[in-house]
Every structure is written in C-alpha cells, then in structure tokens.
N, CA, C, O and the ligand as a Tripos MOL2 file, in Angstrom:
@<TRIPOS>MOLECULE
protein
  297   295    75     0     0
PROTEIN
NO_CHARGES

@<TRIPOS>ATOM
      1 N         -23.6680   12.0500  -21.3450 N.3       1 MET1
      2 CA        -25.0140   11.6240  -20.9280 C.3       1 MET1
      3 C         -25.2880   10.2050  -21.4300 C.2       1 MET1
      4 O         -24.9070    9.8490  -22.5450 O.2       1 MET1
      5 N         -25.9300    9.4250  -20.6240 N.am      2 THR2
      6 CA        -26.2730    8.0750  -21.0370 C.3       2 THR2
      7 C         -27.4620    8.1090  -22.0000 C.2       2 THR2
      8 O         -28.4530    8.7940  -21.7470 O.2       2 THR2
      9 N         -27.3600    7.3900  -23.0650 N.am      3 THR3
     10 CA        -28.4600    7.3370  -24.0260 C.3       3 THR3
     11 C         -28.8930    5.8910  -24.2570 C.2       3 THR3
     12 O         -28.1570    4.9470  -23.9700 O.2       3 THR3
     13 N         -30.0950    5.7480  -24.7770 N.am      4 CYS4
     14 CA        -30.6410    4.4230  -25.0710 C.3       4 CYS4
     15 C         -29.7980    3.7390  -26.1410 C.2       4 CYS4
     16 O         -29.4750    4.3390  -27.1660 O.2       4 CYS4
     17 N         -29.4430    2.4770  -25.8940 N.am      5 LYS5
     18 CA        -28.5970    1.7640  -26.8530 C.3       5 LYS5
     19 C         -29.3680    1.4210  -28.1160 C.2       5 LYS5
     20 O         -28.7750    1.0690  -29.1360 O.2       5 LYS5
     21 N         -30.6910    1.5230  -28.0500 N.am      6 GLN6
     22 CA        -31.4800    1.1710  -29.2350 C.3       6 GLN6
     23 C         -31.9530    2.3830  -30.0290 C.2       6 GLN6
     24 O         -31.8360    2.4010  -31.2540 O.2       6 GLN6
     25 N         -32.4930    3.4070  -29.3380 N.am      7 CYS7
     26 CA        -33.0390    4.5430  -30.0860 C.3       7 CYS7
     27 C         -32.2460    5.8340  -29.8660 C.2       7 CYS7
     28 O         -32.5110    6.8360  -30.5300 O.2       7 CYS7
     29 N         -31.2800    5.8230  -28.9480 N.am      8 GLY8
     30 CA        -30.4270    6.9880  -28.7790 C.3       8 GLY8
     31 C         -31.0120    8.1020  -27.9310 C.2       8 GLY8
     32 O         -30.3960    9.1560  -27.7790 O.2       8 GLY8
     33 N         -32.1890    7.8800  -27.3810 N.am      9 ARG9
     34 CA        -32.8440    8.8710  -26.5350 C.3       9 ARG9
     35 C         -32.0840    9.0290  -25.2180 C.2       9 ARG9
     36 O         -31.6130    8.0360  -24.6660 O.2       9 ARG9
     37 N         -31.9540   10.2600  -24.7000 N.am     10 PRO10
     38 CA        -31.3100   10.4250  -23.3880 C.3      10 PRO10
     39 C         -32.0990    9.6800  -22.3120 C.2      10 PRO10
     40 O         -33.3300    9.7100  -22.2990 O.2      10 PRO10
     41 N         -31.3820    9.0180  -21.4180 N.am     11 LEU11
     42 CA        -32.0440    8.1910  -20.4050 C.3      11 LEU11
     43 C         -32.2350    8.9330  -19.0880 C.2      11 LEU11
     44 O         -31.3480    9.6580  -18.6360 O.2      11 LEU11
     45 N         -33.3920    8.7450  -18.4840 N.am     12 THR12
     46 CA        -33.6420    9.2690  -17.1450 C.3      12 THR12
     47 C         -33.3200    8.1760  -16.1280 C.2      12 THR12
     48 O         -33.0580    7.0300  -16.4920 O.2      12 THR12
     49 N         -33.3440    8.5420  -14.8710 N.am     13 VAL13
     50 CA        -33.0940    7.5780  -13.8030 C.3      13 VAL13
     51 C         -34.1390    6.4530  -13.8340 C.2      13 VAL13
     52 O         -33.8670    5.3250  -13.4210 O.2      13 VAL13
     53 N         -35.3400    6.7830  -14.3320 N.am     14 TYR14
     54 CA        -36.3880    5.7610  -14.4120 C.3      14 TYR14
     55 C         -36.1090    4.7670  -15.5310 C.2      14 TYR14
     56 O         -36.3270    3.5660  -15.3760 O.2      14 TYR14
     57 N         -35.6160    5.2850  -16.6760 N.am     15 ASP15
     58 CA        -35.2480    4.3940  -17.7780 C.3      15 ASP15
     59 C         -34.1840    3.4050  -17.3120 C.2      15 ASP15
     60 O         -34.2970    2.1960  -17.5160 O.2      15 ASP15
     61 N         -33.1530    3.9540  -16.6830 N.am     16 ILE16
     62 CA        -32.0230    3.1320  -16.2580 C.3      16 ILE16
     63 C         -32.4470    2.1380  -15.1840 C.2      16 ILE16
     64 O         -32.0780    0.9640  -15.2290 O.2      16 ILE16
     65 N         -33.2230    2.6200  -14.2220 N.am     17 GLY17
     66 CA        -33.6850    1.7420  -13.1430 C.3      17 GLY17
     67 C         -34.5440    0.6100  -13.6660 C.2      17 GLY17
     68 O         -34.3980   -0.5380  -13.2460 O.2      17 GLY17
     69 N         -35.4360    0.9360  -14.5780 N.am     18 PHE18
     70 CA        -36.3240   -0.0860  -15.1420 C.3      18 PHE18
     71 C         -35.5260   -1.1140  -15.9250 C.2      18 PHE18
     72 O         -35.7580   -2.3170  -15.8010 O.2      18 PHE18
     73 N         -34.5910   -0.6410  -16.7250 N.am     19 PHE19
     74 CA        -33.7700   -1.5630  -17.5080 C.3      19 PHE19
     75 C         -32.9930   -2.4990  -16.5940 C.2      19 PHE19
     76 O         -32.9410   -3.7080  -16.8210 O.2      19 PHE19
     77 N         -32.3950   -1.9300  -15.5670 N.am     20 LYS20
     78 CA        -31.5860   -2.7500  -14.6600 C.3      20 LYS20
     79 C         -32.4500   -3.7590  -13.9140 C.2      20 LYS20
     80 O         -32.0440   -4.8970  -13.6750 O.2      20 LYS20
     81 N         -33.6560   -3.3130  -13.5500 N.am     21 LYS21
     82 CA        -34.5690   -4.2100  -12.8390 C.3      21 LYS21
     83 C         -34.9880   -5.3770  -13.7400 C.2      21 LYS21
     84 O         -35.0270   -6.5290  -13.3080 O.2      21 LYS21
     85 N         -35.2970   -5.0560  -14.9940 N.am     22 MET22
     86 CA        -35.8750   -6.0430  -15.8890 C.3      22 MET22
     87 C         -34.8290   -6.8790  -16.6060 C.2      22 MET22
     88 O         -35.0590   -8.0540  -16.8910 O.2      22 MET22
     89 N         -33.6840   -6.2810  -16.9000 N.am     23 VAL23
     90 CA        -32.7280   -6.9620  -17.7730 C.3      23 VAL23
     91 C         -31.4760   -7.3710  -17.0190 C.2      23 VAL23
     92 O         -31.2120   -8.5630  -16.8660 O.2      23 VAL23
     93 N         -30.7090   -6.4130  -16.5510 N.am     24 CYS24
     94 CA        -29.4230   -6.7290  -15.9560 C.3      24 CYS24
     95 C         -28.9730   -5.5810  -15.0730 C.2      24 CYS24
     96 O         -28.8800   -4.4390  -15.5220 O.2      24 CYS24
     97 N         -28.7030   -5.8810  -13.8510 N.am     25 ARG25
     98 CA        -28.3300   -4.8660  -12.8850 C.3      25 ARG25
     99 C         -26.9250   -4.3150  -13.1430 C.2      25 ARG25
    100 O         -26.6360   -3.1660  -12.8090 O.2      25 ARG25
    101 N         -26.0580   -5.1310  -13.7350 N.am     26 GLY26
    102 CA        -24.6570   -4.7420  -13.8320 C.3      26 GLY26
    103 C         -24.2740   -4.0260  -15.1110 C.2      26 GLY26
    104 O         -23.1300   -3.5990  -15.2630 O.2      26 GLY26
    105 N         -25.2090   -3.8900  -16.0290 N.am     27 THR27
    106 CA        -24.8370   -3.3620  -17.3340 C.3      27 THR27
    107 C         -24.7390   -1.8430  -17.3420 C.2      27 THR27
    108 O         -25.4420   -1.1610  -16.5960 O.2      27 THR27
    109 N         -23.8670   -1.3250  -18.1880 N.am     28 ALA28
    110 CA        -23.7820    0.1200  -18.3800 C.3      28 ALA28
    111 C         -24.5220    0.5130  -19.6560 C.2      28 ALA28
    112 O         -24.7530    1.6910  -19.9290 O.2      28 ALA28
    113 N         -24.8840   -0.5090  -20.4280 N.am     29 ASP29
    114 CA        -25.5460   -0.3170  -21.7180 C.3      29 ASP29
    115 C         -27.0520   -0.4240  -21.5180 C.2      29 ASP29
    116 O         -27.5990   -1.5260  -21.5490 O.2      29 ASP29
    117 N         -27.7240    0.6930  -21.3140 N.am     30 CYS30
    118 CA        -29.1390    0.6350  -20.9680 C.3      30 CYS30
    119 C         -30.0230    1.0710  -22.1280 C.2      30 CYS30
    120 O         -29.5800    1.7600  -23.0470 O.2      30 CYS30
    121 N         -31.2770    0.6560  -22.0640 N.am     31 ALA31
    122 CA        -32.2690    1.0960  -23.0380 C.3      31 ALA31
    123 C         -33.3600    1.8820  -22.3190 C.2      31 ALA31
    124 O         -33.5430    1.7340  -21.1110 O.2      31 ALA31
    125 N         -34.0810    2.7150  -23.0610 N.am     32 CYS32
    126 CA        -35.1460    3.5190  -22.4580 C.3      32 CYS32
    127 C         -36.3660    2.6530  -22.1280 C.2      32 CYS32
    128 O         -36.4390    1.4900  -22.5250 O.2      32 CYS32
    129 N         -37.3040    3.2250  -21.4080 N.am     33 ILE33
    130 CA        -38.4840    2.4750  -20.9940 C.3      33 ILE33
    131 C         -39.2500    1.9580  -22.2060 C.2      33 ILE33
    132 O         -39.7130    0.8170  -22.2080 O.2      33 ILE33
    133 N         -39.3870    2.7940  -23.2380 N.am     34 ALA34
    134 CA        -40.1340    2.3860  -24.4280 C.3      34 ALA34
    135 C         -39.5020    1.1590  -25.0780 C.2      34 ALA34
    136 O         -40.2020    0.2140  -25.4380 O.2      34 ALA34
    137 N         -38.1770    1.1740  -25.2280 N.am     35 CYS35
    138 CA        -37.4910    0.0520  -25.8720 C.3      35 CYS35
    139 C         -37.4950   -1.1850  -24.9780 C.2      35 CYS35
    140 O         -37.6720   -2.3010  -25.4680 O.2      35 CYS35
    141 N         -37.3010   -0.9970  -23.6680 N.am     36 THR36
    142 CA        -37.3120   -2.1340  -22.7520 C.3      36 THR36
    143 C         -38.7110   -2.7570  -22.7130 C.2      36 THR36
    144 O         -38.8510   -3.9800  -22.7120 O.2      36 THR36
    145 N         -39.7370   -1.9140  -22.6800 N.am     37 ALA37
    146 CA        -41.1180   -2.4180  -22.6730 C.3      37 ALA37
    147 C         -41.4000   -3.1910  -23.9550 C.2      37 ALA37
    148 O         -42.0200   -4.2540  -23.9210 O.2      37 ALA37
    149 N         -40.9440   -2.6550  -25.0890 N.am     38 ALA38
    150 CA        -41.1590   -3.3240  -26.3750 C.3      38 ALA38
    151 C         -40.4760   -4.6920  -26.3760 C.2      38 ALA38
    152 O         -41.0120   -5.6670  -26.9020 O.2      38 ALA38
    153 N         -39.2930   -4.7460  -25.7830 N.am     39 HIS39
    154 CA        -38.5550   -6.0030  -25.7050 C.3      39 HIS39
    155 C         -39.3540   -7.0680  -24.9500 C.2      39 HIS39
    156 O         -39.3440   -8.2430  -25.3200 O.2      39 HIS39
    157 N         -40.0360   -6.6490  -23.9020 N.am     40 PHE40
    158 CA        -40.8180   -7.5910  -23.0950 C.3      40 PHE40
    159 C         -42.2700   -7.6700  -23.5590 C.2      40 PHE40
    160 O         -43.0930   -8.3470  -22.9430 O.2      40 PHE40
    161 N         -42.5720   -6.9700  -24.6490 N.am     41 GLN41
    162 CA        -43.9060   -6.9610  -25.2340 C.3      41 GLN41
    163 C         -44.9740   -6.5270  -24.2320 C.2      41 GLN41
    164 O         -46.0420   -7.1310  -24.1220 O.2      41 GLN41
    165 N         -44.6490   -5.4710  -23.5150 N.am     42 ILE42
    166 CA        -45.6340   -4.8330  -22.6430 C.3      42 ILE42
    167 C         -45.7490   -3.3710  -23.0630 C.2      42 ILE42
    168 O         -44.8850   -2.8600  -23.7740 O.2      42 ILE42
    169 N         -46.8110   -2.6980  -22.6270 N.am     43 SER43
    170 CA        -46.9850   -1.2940  -22.9820 C.3      43 SER43
    171 C         -46.1470   -0.4200  -22.0480 C.2      43 SER43
    172 O         -45.6980   -0.8640  -20.9910 O.2      43 SER43
    173 N         -45.9500    0.8260  -22.4620 N.am     44 GLU44
    174 CA        -45.2220    1.7410  -21.5870 C.3      44 GLU44
    175 C         -45.9880    1.9790  -20.2980 C.2      44 GLU44
    176 O         -45.3860    2.1630  -19.2400 O.2      44 GLU44
    177 N         -47.3160    1.9770  -20.3800 N.am     45 ALA45
    178 CA        -48.1320    2.1650  -19.1760 C.3      45 ALA45
    179 C         -47.9000    1.0230  -18.1900 C.2      45 ALA45
    180 O         -47.8360    1.2390  -16.9800 O.2      45 ALA45
    181 N         -47.7750   -0.1890  -18.7170 N.am     46 GLU46
    182 CA        -47.4890   -1.3340  -17.8490 C.3      46 GLU46
    183 C         -46.0990   -1.2140  -17.2490 C.2      46 GLU46
    184 O         -45.8770   -1.5650  -16.0900 O.2      46 GLU46
    185 N         -45.1680   -0.7150  -18.0470 N.am     47 ALA47
    186 CA        -43.8140   -0.5070  -17.5520 C.3      47 ALA47
    187 C         -43.8190    0.4820  -16.3850 C.2      47 ALA47
    188 O         -43.1630    0.2610  -15.3670 O.2      47 ALA47
    189 N         -44.5680    1.5720  -16.5490 N.am     48 TRP48
    190 CA        -44.6480    2.5590  -15.4650 C.3      48 TRP48
    191 C         -45.3250    1.9830  -14.2320 C.2      48 TRP48
    192 O         -44.9630    2.3290  -13.1070 O.2      48 TRP48
    193 N         -46.2990    1.1120  -14.4320 N.am     49 ALA49
    194 CA        -46.9670    0.4730  -13.2930 C.3      49 ALA49
    195 C         -45.9650   -0.3690  -12.5070 C.2      49 ALA49
    196 O         -45.9840   -0.3930  -11.2770 O.2      49 ALA49
    197 N         -45.0840   -1.0620  -13.2460 N.am     50 ILE50
    198 CA        -44.0510   -1.8760  -12.5950 C.3      50 ILE50
    199 C         -43.0920   -0.9680  -11.8210 C.2      50 ILE50
    200 O         -42.7190   -1.2610  -10.6850 O.2      50 ILE50
    201 N         -42.7000    0.1410  -12.4610 N.am     51 ILE51
    202 CA        -41.7930    1.0880  -11.8060 C.3      51 ILE51
    203 C         -42.4140    1.6130  -10.5180 C.2      51 ILE51
    204 O         -41.7560    1.6490   -9.4780 O.2      51 ILE51
    205 N         -43.6860    2.0210  -10.5860 N.am     52 ARG52
    206 CA        -44.3630    2.5540   -9.3970 C.3      52 ARG52
    207 C         -44.4280    1.5160   -8.2800 C.2      52 ARG52
    208 O         -44.2950    1.8380   -7.1000 O.2      52 ARG52
    209 N         -44.6350    0.2620   -8.6850 N.am     53 ARG53
    210 CA        -44.7370   -0.7960   -7.6770 C.3      53 ARG53
    211 C         -43.4010   -0.9550   -6.9540 C.2      53 ARG53
    212 O         -43.3550   -1.0220   -5.7250 O.2      53 ARG53
    213 N         -42.3210   -1.0140   -7.7220 N.am     54 TYR54
    214 CA        -41.0050   -1.1540   -7.0900 C.3      54 TYR54
    215 C         -40.6600    0.0690   -6.2480 C.2      54 TYR54
    216 O         -40.0560   -0.0330   -5.1800 O.2      54 TYR54
    217 N         -41.0660    1.2390   -6.7680 N.am     55 GLN55
    218 CA        -40.8160    2.4900   -6.0470 C.3      55 GLN55
    219 C         -41.4930    2.4360   -4.6800 C.2      55 GLN55
    220 O         -40.9140    2.8220   -3.6650 O.2      55 GLN55
    221 N         -42.7210    1.9530   -4.6790 N.am     56 ARG56
    222 CA        -43.4950    1.8730   -3.4390 C.3      56 ARG56
    223 C         -42.8510    0.8800   -2.4740 C.2      56 ARG56
    224 O         -42.9530    1.0260   -1.2560 O.2      56 ARG56
    225 N         -42.1880   -0.1280   -3.0340 N.am     57 LEU57
    226 CA        -41.5250   -1.1270   -2.1900 C.3      57 LEU57
    227 C         -40.1820   -0.6230   -1.6790 C.2      57 LEU57
    228 O         -39.5150   -1.2920   -0.8890 O.2      57 LEU57
    229 N         -39.7930    0.5680   -2.1410 N.am     58 GLY58
    230 CA        -38.5330    1.1320   -1.6620 C.3      58 GLY58
    231 C         -37.3220    0.6690   -2.4380 C.2      58 GLY58
    232 O         -36.2020    0.7280   -1.9300 O.2      58 GLY58
    233 N         -37.5250    0.2090   -3.6640 N.am     59 CYS59
    234 CA        -36.4160   -0.2350   -4.5020 C.3      59 CYS59
    235 C         -35.4100    0.9070   -4.6970 C.2      59 CYS59
    236 O         -35.7810    2.0290   -5.0420 O.2      59 CYS59
    237 N         -34.1480    0.5960   -4.4720 N.am     60 THR60
    238 CA        -33.1100    1.6290   -4.5230 C.3      60 THR60
    239 C         -32.7540    2.0420   -5.9460 C.2      60 THR60
    240 O         -32.0140    3.0070   -6.1420 O.2      60 THR60
    241 N         -33.2670    1.3310   -6.9360 N.am     61 LEU61
    242 CA        -32.9840    1.7090   -8.3200 C.3      61 LEU61
    243 C         -33.7690    2.9510   -8.7320 C.2      61 LEU61
    244 O         -33.4430    3.5860   -9.7340 O.2      61 LEU61
    245 N         -34.7990    3.2980   -7.9640 N.am     62 PHE62
    246 CA        -35.6350    4.4390   -8.3030 C.3      62 PHE62
    247 C         -35.6470    5.4620   -7.1740 C.2      62 PHE62
    248 O         -35.4380    5.1110   -6.0120 O.2      62 PHE62
    249 N         -35.8910    6.7300   -7.5130 N.am     63 PRO63
    250 CA        -36.0050    7.7420   -6.4620 C.3      63 PRO63
    251 C         -37.2220    7.4310   -5.5980 C.2      63 PRO63
    252 O         -38.1810    6.8330   -6.0880 O.2      63 PRO63
    253 N         -37.2050    7.8210   -4.3270 N.am     64 PRO64
    254 CA        -38.3530    7.5590   -3.4590 C.3      64 PRO64
    255 C         -39.6060    8.1990   -4.0420 C.2      64 PRO64
    256 O         -39.5520    9.2690   -4.6500 O.2      64 PRO64
    257 N         -40.7340    7.5240   -3.8450 N.am     65 GLU65
    258 CA        -41.9950    8.0700   -4.3210 C.3      65 GLU65
    259 C         -42.2400    9.4240   -3.6630 C.2      65 GLU65
    260 O         -42.0600    9.5820   -2.4560 O.2      65 GLU65
    261 N         -42.6530   10.3970   -4.4720 N.am     66 GLY66
    262 CA        -42.8920   11.7240   -3.9230 C.3      66 GLY66
    263 C         -41.6800   12.6270   -4.0240 C.2      66 GLY66
    264 O         -41.7640   13.8130   -3.7060 O.2      66 GLY66
    265 N         -40.5410   12.0780   -4.4660 N.am     67 ALA67
    266 CA        -39.3610   12.9080   -4.6940 C.3      67 ALA67
    267 C         -39.6180   13.7980   -5.9000 C.2      67 ALA67
    268 O         -40.5300   13.5400   -6.6860 O.2      67 ALA67
    269 N         -38.8300   14.8230   -6.0420 N.am     68 ALA68
    270 CA        -38.9750   15.7470   -7.1680 C.3      68 ALA68
    271 C         -39.0000   14.9600   -8.4740 C.2      68 ALA68
    272 O         -38.1000   14.1670   -8.7470 O.2      68 ALA68
    273 N         -40.0260   15.1830   -9.2680 N.am     69 LYS69
    274 CA        -40.2040   14.3600  -10.4570 C.3      69 LYS69
    275 C         -39.5880   15.0170  -11.6880 C.2      69 LYS69
    276 O         -40.2850   15.3440  -12.6490 O.2      69 LYS69
    277 N         -38.2980   15.2010  -11.6430 N.am     70 THR70
    278 CA        -37.6180   15.7560  -12.8070 C.3      70 THR70
    279 C         -37.3520   14.6500  -13.8070 C.2      70 THR70
    280 O         -37.1390   13.4950  -13.4380 O.2      70 THR70
    281 N         -37.3670   15.0160  -15.0690 N.am     71 ASN71
    282 CA        -37.0420   14.0730  -16.1500 C.3      71 ASN71
    283 C         -37.9870   12.8900  -16.2230 C.2      71 ASN71
    284 O         -37.6360   11.8550  -16.7900 O.2      71 ASN71
    285 N         -39.1660   13.0210  -15.6670 N.am     72 GLU72
    286 CA        -40.0200   11.8510  -15.6620 C.3      72 GLU72
    287 C         -40.9150   11.8000  -16.8960 C.2      72 GLU72
    288 O         -41.8250   12.6140  -17.0540 O.2      72 GLU72
    289 N         -40.6420   10.8390  -17.7570 N.am     73 GLY73
    290 CA        -41.5060   10.5740  -18.9020 C.3      73 GLY73
    291 C         -41.7730   11.8160  -19.7380 C.2      73 GLY73
    292 O         -40.9950   12.7700  -19.7160 O.2      73 GLY73
    293 N         -42.8490   11.7970  -20.4570 N.am     74 GLU74
    294 CA        -43.1520   12.9390  -21.3250 C.3      74 GLU74
    295 C         -44.0880   13.8730  -20.5750 C.2      74 GLU74
    296 O         -44.4840   14.9090  -21.1090 O.2      74 GLU74
    297 ZN        -34.9990    3.5470  -26.6010 Zn       75 ZN75
@<TRIPOS>BOND
     1     1     2 1
     2     2     3 1
     3     3     4 2
     4     3     5 am
     5     5     6 1
     6     6     7 1
     7     7     8 2
     8     7     9 am
     9     9    10 1
    10    10    11 1
    11    11    12 2
    12    11    13 am
    13    13    14 1
    14    14    15 1
    15    15    16 2
    16    15    17 am
    17    17    18 1
    18    18    19 1
    19    19    20 2
    20    19    21 am
    21    21    22 1
    22    22    23 1
    23    23    24 2
    24    23    25 am
    25    25    26 1
    26    26    27 1
    27    27    28 2
    28    27    29 am
    29    29    30 1
    30    30    31 1
    31    31    32 2
    32    31    33 am
    33    33    34 1
    34    34    35 1
    35    35    36 2
    36    35    37 am
    37    37    38 1
    38    38    39 1
    39    39    40 2
    40    39    41 am
    41    41    42 1
    42    42    43 1
    43    43    44 2
    44    43    45 am
    45    45    46 1
    46    46    47 1
    47    47    48 2
    48    47    49 am
    49    49    50 1
    50    50    51 1
    51    51    52 2
    52    51    53 am
    53    53    54 1
    54    54    55 1
    55    55    56 2
    56    55    57 am
    57    57    58 1
    58    58    59 1
    59    59    60 2
    60    59    61 am
    61    61    62 1
    62    62    63 1
    63    63    64 2
    64    63    65 am
    65    65    66 1
    66    66    67 1
    67    67    68 2
    68    67    69 am
    69    69    70 1
    70    70    71 1
    71    71    72 2
    72    71    73 am
    73    73    74 1
    74    74    75 1
    75    75    76 2
    76    75    77 am
    77    77    78 1
    78    78    79 1
    79    79    80 2
    80    79    81 am
    81    81    82 1
    82    82    83 1
    83    83    84 2
    84    83    85 am
    85    85    86 1
    86    86    87 1
    87    87    88 2
    88    87    89 am
    89    89    90 1
    90    90    91 1
    91    91    92 2
    92    91    93 am
    93    93    94 1
    94    94    95 1
    95    95    96 2
    96    95    97 am
    97    97    98 1
    98    98    99 1
    99    99   100 2
   100    99   101 am
   101   101   102 1
   102   102   103 1
   103   103   104 2
   104   103   105 am
   105   105   106 1
   106   106   107 1
   107   107   108 2
   108   107   109 am
   109   109   110 1
   110   110   111 1
   111   111   112 2
   112   111   113 am
   113   113   114 1
   114   114   115 1
   115   115   116 2
   116   115   117 am
   117   117   118 1
   118   118   119 1
   119   119   120 2
   120   119   121 am
   121   121   122 1
   122   122   123 1
   123   123   124 2
   124   123   125 am
   125   125   126 1
   126   126   127 1
   127   127   128 2
   128   127   129 am
   129   129   130 1
   130   130   131 1
   131   131   132 2
   132   131   133 am
   133   133   134 1
   134   134   135 1
   135   135   136 2
   136   135   137 am
   137   137   138 1
   138   138   139 1
   139   139   140 2
   140   139   141 am
   141   141   142 1
   142   142   143 1
   143   143   144 2
   144   143   145 am
   145   145   146 1
   146   146   147 1
   147   147   148 2
   148   147   149 am
   149   149   150 1
   150   150   151 1
   151   151   152 2
   152   151   153 am
   153   153   154 1
   154   154   155 1
   155   155   156 2
   156   155   157 am
   157   157   158 1
   158   158   159 1
   159   159   160 2
   160   159   161 am
   161   161   162 1
   162   162   163 1
   163   163   164 2
   164   163   165 am
   165   165   166 1
   166   166   167 1
   167   167   168 2
   168   167   169 am
   169   169   170 1
   170   170   171 1
   171   171   172 2
   172   171   173 am
   173   173   174 1
   174   174   175 1
   175   175   176 2
   176   175   177 am
   177   177   178 1
   178   178   179 1
   179   179   180 2
   180   179   181 am
   181   181   182 1
   182   182   183 1
   183   183   184 2
   184   183   185 am
   185   185   186 1
   186   186   187 1
   187   187   188 2
   188   187   189 am
   189   189   190 1
   190   190   191 1
   191   191   192 2
   192   191   193 am
   193   193   194 1
   194   194   195 1
   195   195   196 2
   196   195   197 am
   197   197   198 1
   198   198   199 1
   199   199   200 2
   200   199   201 am
   201   201   202 1
   202   202   203 1
   203   203   204 2
   204   203   205 am
   205   205   206 1
   206   206   207 1
   207   207   208 2
   208   207   209 am
   209   209   210 1
   210   210   211 1
   211   211   212 2
   212   211   213 am
   213   213   214 1
   214   214   215 1
   215   215   216 2
   216   215   217 am
   217   217   218 1
   218   218   219 1
   219   219   220 2
   220   219   221 am
   221   221   222 1
   222   222   223 1
   223   223   224 2
   224   223   225 am
   225   225   226 1
   226   226   227 1
   227   227   228 2
   228   227   229 am
   229   229   230 1
   230   230   231 1
   231   231   232 2
   232   231   233 am
   233   233   234 1
   234   234   235 1
   235   235   236 2
   236   235   237 am
   237   237   238 1
   238   238   239 1
   239   239   240 2
   240   239   241 am
   241   241   242 1
   242   242   243 1
   243   243   244 2
   244   243   245 am
   245   245   246 1
   246   246   247 1
   247   247   248 2
   248   247   249 am
   249   249   250 1
   250   250   251 1
   251   251   252 2
   252   251   253 am
   253   253   254 1
   254   254   255 1
   255   255   256 2
   256   255   257 am
   257   257   258 1
   258   258   259 1
   259   259   260 2
   260   259   261 am
   261   261   262 1
   262   262   263 1
   263   263   264 2
   264   263   265 am
   265   265   266 1
   266   266   267 1
   267   267   268 2
   268   267   269 am
   269   269   270 1
   270   270   271 1
   271   271   272 2
   272   271   273 am
   273   273   274 1
   274   274   275 1
   275   275   276 2
   276   275   277 am
   277   277   278 1
   278   278   279 1
   279   279   280 2
   280   279   281 am
   281   281   282 1
   282   282   283 1
   283   283   284 2
   284   283   285 am
   285   285   286 1
   286   286   287 1
   287   287   288 2
   288   287   289 am
   289   289   290 1
   290   290   291 1
   291   291   292 2
   292   291   293 am
   293   293   294 1
   294   294   295 1
   295   295   296 2
@<TRIPOS>SUBSTRUCTURE
     1 MET1         2 RESIDUE 1 A MET
     2 THR2         6 RESIDUE 1 A THR
     3 THR3        10 RESIDUE 1 A THR
     4 CYS4        14 RESIDUE 1 A CYS
     5 LYS5        18 RESIDUE 1 A LYS
     6 GLN6        22 RESIDUE 1 A GLN
     7 CYS7        26 RESIDUE 1 A CYS
     8 GLY8        30 RESIDUE 1 A GLY
     9 ARG9        34 RESIDUE 1 A ARG
    10 PRO10       38 RESIDUE 1 A PRO
    11 LEU11       42 RESIDUE 1 A LEU
    12 THR12       46 RESIDUE 1 A THR
    13 VAL13       50 RESIDUE 1 A VAL
    14 TYR14       54 RESIDUE 1 A TYR
    15 ASP15       58 RESIDUE 1 A ASP
    16 ILE16       62 RESIDUE 1 A ILE
    17 GLY17       66 RESIDUE 1 A GLY
    18 PHE18       70 RESIDUE 1 A PHE
    19 PHE19       74 RESIDUE 1 A PHE
    20 LYS20       78 RESIDUE 1 A LYS
    21 LYS21       82 RESIDUE 1 A LYS
    22 MET22       86 RESIDUE 1 A MET
    23 VAL23       90 RESIDUE 1 A VAL
    24 CYS24       94 RESIDUE 1 A CYS
    25 ARG25       98 RESIDUE 1 A ARG
    26 GLY26      102 RESIDUE 1 A GLY
    27 THR27      106 RESIDUE 1 A THR
    28 ALA28      110 RESIDUE 1 A ALA
    29 ASP29      114 RESIDUE 1 A ASP
    30 CYS30      118 RESIDUE 1 A CYS
    31 ALA31      122 RESIDUE 1 A ALA
    32 CYS32      126 RESIDUE 1 A CYS
    33 ILE33      130 RESIDUE 1 A ILE
    34 ALA34      134 RESIDUE 1 A ALA
    35 CYS35      138 RESIDUE 1 A CYS
    36 THR36      142 RESIDUE 1 A THR
    37 ALA37      146 RESIDUE 1 A ALA
    38 ALA38      150 RESIDUE 1 A ALA
    39 HIS39      154 RESIDUE 1 A HIS
    40 PHE40      158 RESIDUE 1 A PHE
    41 GLN41      162 RESIDUE 1 A GLN
    42 ILE42      166 RESIDUE 1 A ILE
    43 SER43      170 RESIDUE 1 A SER
    44 GLU44      174 RESIDUE 1 A GLU
    45 ALA45      178 RESIDUE 1 A ALA
    46 GLU46      182 RESIDUE 1 A GLU
    47 ALA47      186 RESIDUE 1 A ALA
    48 TRP48      190 RESIDUE 1 A TRP
    49 ALA49      194 RESIDUE 1 A ALA
    50 ILE50      198 RESIDUE 1 A ILE
    51 ILE51      202 RESIDUE 1 A ILE
    52 ARG52      206 RESIDUE 1 A ARG
    53 ARG53      210 RESIDUE 1 A ARG
    54 TYR54      214 RESIDUE 1 A TYR
    55 GLN55      218 RESIDUE 1 A GLN
    56 ARG56      222 RESIDUE 1 A ARG
    57 LEU57      226 RESIDUE 1 A LEU
    58 GLY58      230 RESIDUE 1 A GLY
    59 CYS59      234 RESIDUE 1 A CYS
    60 THR60      238 RESIDUE 1 A THR
    61 LEU61      242 RESIDUE 1 A LEU
    62 PHE62      246 RESIDUE 1 A PHE
    63 PRO63      250 RESIDUE 1 A PRO
    64 PRO64      254 RESIDUE 1 A PRO
    65 GLU65      258 RESIDUE 1 A GLU
    66 GLY66      262 RESIDUE 1 A GLY
    67 ALA67      266 RESIDUE 1 A ALA
    68 ALA68      270 RESIDUE 1 A ALA
    69 LYS69      274 RESIDUE 1 A LYS
    70 THR70      278 RESIDUE 1 A THR
    71 ASN71      282 RESIDUE 1 A ASN
    72 GLU72      286 RESIDUE 1 A GLU
    73 GLY73      290 RESIDUE 1 A GLY
    74 GLU74      294 RESIDUE 1 A GLU
    75 ZN75       297 GROUP 0 **** ****
C-alpha cells in the first residue's frame, strides 16, 4: 500500500491525486493531503476545495464527482 512519505499514513486516491496535481505528476513518492496542504501553507479544507474544483473540471487524477466515495477523508 502506498503511504505518505512524511507521516506514513495510508494514501487514498485523493491524497495521491492532490499531491500529483500540486507537486509532481511523475513521482511515486506521495504525501497525504494534510502534509501536502501544510507544505503549501493552506488548510485541509482549502485542499479539498481545490480537489473538488479539479474533480468538477473532469481531472483524470480524481474519480468522477458522484462516484462511490470510498476512502474519502475522515
Ligand atoms: Zn502525511
């Protein structure tokens, strides 16, 4: 299972998608939303807002909006 390179938390598709969107698309070394948000000095809520926006735009890094919401956040 892929885990956060900073805190070791198991990563969801949203963690990975957000990291790739914000940091680097080609990396296999991903961080969770909390750590990525902290890196950019934004809140997790802001991070989720960004994710939702890309999701609505049809970004392929995230599952389509309205898809089964497994593993989503807390
Ligand atoms: Zn983390």
